C-alpha positions in Angstrom: -28.1 -17.5 -62.8 -27.5 -16.4 -59.1 -30.4 -14.2 -59.1 -32.7 -16.9 -60.2 -31.3 -19.4 -57.6 -31.7 -16.8 -54.8 -35.3 -16.1 -56.1 -36.0 -19.9 -55.9 -34.5 -20.2 -52.5 -36.6 -17.4 -51.3 -39.9 -18.8 -52.6 -39.1 -22.2 -51.0 -38.4 -20.5 -47.7 -41.5 -18.5 -47.7 -43.5 -21.7 -48.8 -42.0 -23.8 -45.8 -42.8 -20.9 -43.4 -46.3 -20.6 -44.7 -46.9 -24.4 -44.3 -45.3 -24.2 -40.7 -47.8 -21.6 -39.7 -50.8 -23.6 -40.9 -49.5 -26.7 -39.0 -49.0 -24.5 -36.0 -52.7 -23.2 -36.2 -53.9 -26.8 -36.4 -52.1 -28.0 -33.3 -53.3 -25.0 -31.5 -56.9 -26.2 -31.7 -56.1 -29.5 -30.0 -54.0 -28.0 -27.3 -55.1 -26.6 -24.0 -54.8 -22.8 -23.6 -52.9 -21.4 -20.8 -53.4 -18.0 -19.3 -50.4 -16.3 -18.4 -50.6 -13.7 -15.5 -48.2 -10.7 -16.0 -46.5 -10.2 -12.5 -44.6 -7.2 -13.6 -45.2 -4.1 -11.6 -43.1 -1.0 -10.5 -41.7 -2.8 -7.4 -40.2 -5.8 -9.4 -39.6 -4.4 -12.9 -38.6 -0.8 -12.4 -35.5 0.5 -10.7 -37.6 3.1 -8.7 -35.1 3.7 -5.9 -33.0 6.9 -6.0 -33.4 10.7 -6.6 -36.1 12.5 -8.6 -36.1 16.2 -9.3 -38.7 18.7 -10.8 -40.4 21.8 -10.5 -43.9 21.8 -9.2 -46.4 24.6 -10.0 -47.1 27.2 -7.3 -49.9 30.0 -7.1 -47.6 32.5 -5.2 -44.3 32.1 -6.8 -42.5 30.9 -10.1 -42.6 27.1 -8.8 -41.4 24.8 -6.2 -38.1 22.9 -6.8 -38.7 19.3 -5.5 -36.1 16.6 -4.8 -37.5 13.5 -3.5 -35.1 10.5 -2.6 -36.3 7.0 -2.2 -33.9 4.8 -0.3 -33.7 1.1 -0.4 -34.7 0.8 3.3 -38.1 2.1 2.4 -37.6 5.5 3.8 -37.6 8.9 1.8 -36.5 12.4 2.1 -38.5 15.3 0.6 -36.8 18.7 0.2 -38.9 21.6 -1.3 -37.6 25.0 -2.2 -39.9 28.0 -3.1 -38.4 29.7 -6.1 -37.7 33.6 -5.6 -38.9 33.0 -1.9 -36.5 32.5 1.2 -38.6 29.4 2.0 -37.9 25.7 2.2 -39.3 22.6 3.6 -37.9 19.2 4.6 -40.0 15.9 5.1 -39.0 12.5 5.9 -40.7 9.2 6.5 -41.5 5.9 5.1 -42.9 4.8 1.8 -44.8 1.7 0.4 -45.0 0.6 -3.2 -48.1 -1.4 -4.5 -48.3 -2.0 -8.2 -47.4 1.4 -9.5 -48.8 3.5 -6.5 -46.0 5.0 -4.5 -47.5 6.2 -1.0 -45.5 8.6 1.1 -46.2 8.5 4.9 -44.5 11.6 6.4 -43.5 11.3 10.1 -46.4 13.7 10.9 -48.7 11.1 9.4 -49.5 13.1 6.1 -49.9 11.0 3.0 -49.2 11.8 -0.6 -49.1 9.6 -3.6 -47.2 9.2 -6.8 -47.6 7.1 -9.8 -44.2 5.2 -10.5 -43.2 5.3 -14.2 -40.1 4.5 -16.0 -37.6 7.1 -14.8 -40.4 9.3 -13.5 -42.8 9.8 -10.6 -46.0 11.5 -11.3 -47.9 13.3 -8.4 -51.3 12.1 -7.8 -54.3 13.8 -6.0 -55.3 12.8 -2.6 -57.8 10.5 -4.2 -55.0 8.8 -6.1 -55.9 10.2 -9.6 -53.6 11.8 -12.1 -53.7 15.6 -11.8 -55.5 17.0 -15.2 -55.5 20.4 -16.7 -53.0 22.4 -18.7 -50.3 22.2 -15.8 -50.4 18.3 -15.5 -47.1 17.6 -17.1 -45.5 19.9 -14.6 -46.4 17.5 -11.8 -43.7 15.0 -12.8 -40.3 14.3 -11.1 -37.6 13.0 -13.3 -35.0 10.5 -11.9 -31.5 11.6 -11.6 -28.5 9.6 -12.5 -24.9 9.9 -11.2 -22.4 9.8 -14.0 -19.1 8.7 -12.9 -15.8 8.8 -14.7 -14.4 5.2 -14.9 -11.1 4.4 -16.4 -9.5 1.2 -16.6 -6.1 0.3 -18.2 -5.2 -2.7 -20.2 -3.6 -4.8 -17.3 -6.7 -4.2 -15.1 -9.0 -5.3 -18.0 -7.1 -8.6 -18.6 -7.0 -9.3 -14.8 -10.9 -8.6 -14.7 -11.2 -11.1 -17.7 -9.3 -13.8 -16.0 -11.7 -13.8 -13.2 -14.4 -15.1 -15.4 -12.4 -17.7 -17.2 
């Protein structure tokens, strides 16, 4: 008996949903359509500030350990270490972000470009195009997160809850 009752209720629910969909379609024909512009981009949607690390390919060594830090004040620092060589470089400057295009402007005036992705920066060519070929996936810097150990005792937690009553 319970199974029959559940089956009847399910059928009634499906019939009601189907009827509602037909009603909404007919109402949509008379209504004015509104175009919604998607205003999401890297600057307002992604948490892009922070430190990114990766190893870029190099012709004369196993790779270049790269650390890029984007600061909230629109400045950056870039630290590059050539693996198995006694050589490293540090660059500083300012950056701009338009849509998903990150432009680094070094203090010496040299520009470099990155595409901002979720938790990644993808190095671009000087023509602002993605690098292609078999090493393309190696031109990505991954965002580093600082993990902290945070403990709270019961009394502190209760005090915290009292703040929001």
